[in-house]
C-alpha positions in Angstrom: 32.3 50.8 49.6 31.9 51.9 46.2 34.3 55.2 46.7 36.4 54.0 49.0 37.2 50.7 47.3 35.8 50.0 43.5 36.4 53.6 42.4 39.9 54.0 43.7 41.0 51.3 42.1 39.4 52.4 39.0 40.8 55.8 38.8 44.5 55.0 37.1 42.2 53.4 34.2 39.8 56.1 34.1 42.8 58.5 33.5 44.8 56.8 30.8 41.4 56.7 29.1 41.6 60.7 29.4 45.1 60.7 28.8 44.8 58.7 25.6 41.4 61.0 24.7 43.5 63.8 25.1 46.3 62.8 22.8 43.8 61.6 20.0 42.0 65.1 20.2 45.6 66.5 19.1 46.1 64.2 16.3 42.3 64.7 14.9 42.9 68.2 14.8 45.8 68.5 12.9 44.0 67.1 9.3 41.0 68.9 10.7 41.4 71.6 8.0 40.8 69.3 5.0 38.0 68.9 6.0 37.6 72.9 6.5 37.3 72.9 10.1 40.4 75.3 10.2 42.5 75.0 13.7 45.9 73.1 14.3 46.6 72.2 10.8 46.6 75.2 8.4 49.8 75.1 8.0 49.5 71.6 6.2 47.9 72.9 2.8 50.0 75.3 2.7 52.9 74.0 2.8 51.9 71.1 0.0 50.5 73.7 -2.1 53.7 75.7 -2.2 55.9 72.9 -2.0 57.7 74.3 1.1 59.4 70.9 3.1 60.2 73.2 5.8 56.7 74.7 6.5 55.6 70.7 6.6 58.3 69.7 9.1 57.3 72.6 11.0 53.2 71.4 11.4 54.5 67.6 12.3 56.9 69.0 14.9 54.6 71.3 16.4 51.7 68.6 16.7 54.2 66.1 18.5 55.3 68.5 20.9 51.6 70.1 21.4 50.4 66.1 22.1 53.6 65.2 24.3 52.7 68.0 26.5 48.9 66.9 26.6 50.3 63.7 27.5 52.7 65.1 30.3 49.2 67.2 31.8 47.7 64.2 31.8 50.1 62.1 33.5 50.6 65.4 36.1 46.5 65.4 36.7 46.9 61.6 37.3 49.3 61.7 40.0 47.1 65.4 42.1 44.0 63.1 41.4 44.8 59.4 42.4 43.6 58.9 45.6 46.9 58.5 48.3 48.3 55.1 49.3 47.4 53.5 45.7 50.2 52.2 44.4 50.5 51.9 40.3 52.9 49.5 38.5 
């Protein structure tokens, strides 16, 4: 009963949490460079110290694009994993 009914009904909520975590991880990786984390935010400090607005705009556009792609991939994965016959409104 657990796998056939309860888990099948919980899958959309679990996948919504996974999608949210993916997007939050992309958003958190951007300012990680200020804590000597490197990664996605390397364009930030160089754009701020050199006062180059196009570099900062590029950083934010890339971040938004990556978060949108992660959200889309999470949606696609949710469609593939969701049990057949389960309608989500």
